[in-house]
C-alpha positions in Angstrom: 0.0 0.0 0.0 2.7 2.4 0.8 4.5 1.6 -2.4 1.3 2.1 -4.4 0.7 5.5 -2.8 4.1 6.6 -3.4 3.9 5.7 -7.0 0.7 7.6 -7.4 2.2 10.7 -5.8 5.1 10.4 -8.2 2.8 10.3 -11.2 0.9 13.4 -9.9 4.1 15.2 -9.3 5.3 14.3 -12.8 2.0 15.5 -14.3 2.2 18.7 -12.4 5.7 19.3 -13.4 4.9 19.3 -17.2 6.2 22.6 -18.5 3.7 25.4 -19.6 5.2 25.5 -23.1 3.9 22.0 -23.7 0.4 23.1 -22.7 0.5 26.1 -25.0 1.5 23.8 -27.8 -1.4 21.5 -27.1 -3.9 24.4 -27.0 -2.8 26.3 -30.1 -4.7 24.1 -32.5 -7.9 24.6 -30.5 -7.4 28.4 -30.3 -6.6 28.6 -34.0 -9.7 26.5 -34.8 -11.9 28.7 -32.6 -10.4 31.8 -34.3 -11.1 30.4 -37.7 -14.7 29.5 -36.6 -15.2 33.1 -35.3 -13.8 34.6 -38.6 -16.0 32.3 -40.6 -19.0 33.2 -38.5 -18.3 36.9 -38.9 -18.1 36.5 -42.7 -21.3 34.5 -42.7 -23.0 37.2 -40.6 -21.8 39.8 -43.1 -23.1 37.7 -45.9 -26.4 37.2 -44.1 -26.6 41.0 -43.5 -26.0 41.7 -47.1 -28.5 39.1 -48.2 -31.1 40.6 -45.8 -30.4 44.1 -47.1 -30.6 42.9 -50.6 -33.8 41.1 -49.9 -35.3 44.2 -48.3 -34.3 46.3 -51.3 -35.8 43.6 -53.6 -39.0 43.7 -51.6 -39.3 47.4 -51.9 -38.5 47.3 -55.6 -41.1 44.6 -56.0 -43.7 46.8 -54.2 -42.8 49.7 -56.5 -43.1 47.6 -59.6 -46.5 46.3 -58.4 -47.7 49.8 -57.9 -46.5 50.7 -61.4 -48.3 47.6 -62.8 -51.5 48.7 -61.1 -51.2 52.1 -62.5 -50.4 50.7 -66.0 -53.5 48.5 -65.7 -55.7 51.5 -65.0 -54.0 53.4 -67.9 -54.5 50.5 -70.2 -58.2 50.3 -69.4 -58.4 54.0 -70.2 -56.6 53.6 -73.5 -58.8 50.7 -74.4 -61.9 52.9 -73.7 -60.3 55.7 -75.9 -59.5 53.2 -78.6 -63.0 51.9 -78.6 -64.3 55.5 -78.8 -61.9 56.3 -81.6 -62.9 53.2 -83.5 -66.5 54.3 -83.3 -65.6 57.9 -84.5 -63.6 56.3 -87.3 -66.6 54.3 -88.4 -68.8 57.4 -88.2 -66.3 59.4 -90.2 -66.1 56.7 -92.9 -69.9 56.7 -93.1 -69.9 60.5 -93.3 -67.2 60.4 -96.0 -69.3 58.0 -98.0 -72.3 60.3 -97.6 -70.2 63.4 -98.5 -69.1 61.6 -101.7 -72.8 61.0 -102.6 -73.7 64.6 -101.7 -70.7 65.9 -103.7 -71.8 64.0 -106.8 -75.2 65.6 -106.4 -74.1 69.1 -105.5 -71.7 69.5 -108.5 -74.4 69.2 -111.1 -76.6 71.5 -109.0 -74.0 74.2 -108.9 -73.6 74.0 -112.7 -77.3 74.4 -113.1 -77.3 77.4 -110.7 -74.5 79.0 -112.7 -76.3 78.4 -116.0 -79.5 80.0 -114.4 -77.5 82.9 -113.2 -76.0 83.4 -116.7 -79.5 83.4 -118.2 -80.7 85.8 -115.6 -77.9 88.3 -116.3 -78.4 88.0 -120.0 -82.1 88.9 -119.6 -81.5 91.6 -117.0 -80.8 95.3 -117.5 -77.3 95.7 -119.0 -75.7 97.3 -115.9 -72.1 96.4 -114.9 -72.0 93.9 -117.8 -68.2 93.2 -117.7 -68.1 92.8 -113.9 -71.1 90.4 -113.8 -69.9 88.3 -116.8 -66.4 88.0 -115.2 -68.0 86.8 -112.0 -69.9 84.1 -113.8 -66.8 83.1 -115.8 -64.9 82.9 -112.5 -67.5 80.5 -111.1 -67.2 78.2 -114.1 -63.5 78.1 -113.8 -63.8 77.5 -110.0 -65.9 74.4 -110.6 -63.2 72.8 -112.7 -60.5 73.2 -110.0 -59.7 70.1 -108.0 -57.9 71.9 -105.2 -61.0 73.7 -104.0 -63.5 72.1 -101.7 -67.0 71.6 -102.8 -68.2 73.6 -99.8 -66.1 76.6 -100.9 -67.4 76.3 -104.5 -71.0 76.2 -103.3 -70.3 79.2 -101.0 -69.0 81.2 -103.9 -72.1 80.4 -106.0 -74.4 81.5 -103.2 -72.3 84.6 -102.8 -72.9 85.5 -106.5 -76.6 85.0 -106.0 -76.6 87.3 -103.0 -74.8 90.0 -105.0 -77.3 89.8 -107.8 -80.1 90.0 -105.2 -78.6 93.1 -103.6 -78.7 94.9 -106.9 -82.5 94.9 -106.7 -82.5 97.0 -103.5 -79.6 99.4 -104.0 -78.9 102.6 -105.9 -75.5 103.3 -107.5 -73.8 105.3 -110.2 -70.7 104.3 -112.1 -68.7 105.4 -115.1 -68.7 103.6 -118.4 -68.9 104.0 -122.2 -71.5 103.4 -124.8 -72.2 104.1 -128.5 -74.4 107.1 -129.1 -75.3 108.1 -132.6 -72.5 105.9 -133.9 -69.8 107.4 -131.6 -68.3 105.9 -128.4 -68.8 108.3 -125.6 -68.0 108.3 -121.8 -71.2 108.4 -119.8 -72.3 108.1 -116.2 -74.8 105.4 -115.4 -77.5 105.6 -112.7 -79.1 102.4 -111.5 -82.1 102.5 -109.1 -82.6 98.9 -108.0 -83.9 97.0 -111.1 -86.5 99.7 -111.8 -84.5 102.2 -113.8 -81.2 102.3 -115.6 -80.2 105.7 -117.0 -77.2 107.1 -118.7 -76.0 110.7 -119.0 -73.1 112.0 -121.1 -70.5 114.0 -119.2 -71.7 117.3 -120.5 -75.4 116.3 -119.8 -76.4 116.9 -123.4 -77.6 113.3 -123.9 -79.9 111.3 -121.6 -81.3 107.8 -122.1 -83.2 105.1 -120.2 -83.2 101.4 -120.7 -86.4 99.9 -122.1 -86.5 96.4 -120.8 -89.5 95.3 -122.9 -87.8 96.5 -126.1 -84.3 95.6 -124.9 -83.1 98.9 -126.1 -82.1 102.4 -125.0 -84.8 105.1 -125.1 -83.8 108.8 -125.2 -84.9 111.2 -122.5 -85.5 115.0 -122.7 -83.4 117.3 -120.5 -86.3 118.0 -118.1 -85.1 115.0 -116.1 -81.5 116.2 -115.9 -81.8 118.0 -112.5 -83.4 115.0 -110.8 -80.9 112.6 -112.4 -78.0 114.7 -111.2 -79.6 114.8 -107.7 -80.1 111.0 -107.7 -76.4 110.5 -108.8 -75.3 112.6 -105.8 -77.5 110.6 -103.5 -76.0 107.4 -104.9 -72.5 108.7 -104.2 -73.6 109.6 -100.7 -73.1 113.3 -101.3 -76.7 114.0 -100.4 -79.2 112.5 -98.0 -81.8 110.3 -99.5 -84.9 112.2 -100.8 -88.0 111.7 -102.8 -87.4 112.3 -106.6 -89.5 112.1 -109.7 -87.7 109.6 -112.0 -88.8 108.1 -115.3 -89.7 104.4 -115.1 -90.8 102.0 -117.8 -93.8 100.2 -116.3 -94.5 96.6 -117.3 -97.5 96.2 -119.6 
């Protein structure tokens, strides 16, 4: 027993007497492994943090994209409604164009007949402003042949010519011109009172005449009408206020 105890004490003493350098050598692998684990854990944590941040950013981006998609869906529905409306307008316009083509084919012959009627009316009317009125009709005929003018504009011009001819019947005017008197061309002043009377007067007042619509010819007037004719011409030029005058008129039979 004493020998055994002594042996045990010696073993303990030997174990206690192991140098500290040996312990350090035996613990270094453990410390290094723990350090490596800590570094790996830190790297993993950084990676996890980056992934978490990235995921949060992706979530926010996803939410923004979803909001944009919702807005685009609303905008798309509006566009679809507008497209549907435009398609209906397109169909209506095509129908209107077809109708316009039909109307245009009908209006063009109508305008030609209106111009022919206007020409006939001018030919049968008193011979006042003959050149101006004939040029207006010739201009209308030329206008009908132009392809770069809308039918609406052509029709407007024809109606305008009719309005001008209508206005002649309720206005008074005087203008200069020339006519053949006793075989000689002379400068004269014309006086038109509506479509009732058309009178000419030479510049010196020596010759007076009135248009006879029934005979389609000029009829001479005596100089007793000269004063009233001069007064009427001044009224037509707005040099005098309108007044009652005694004027010669050929009454219809």
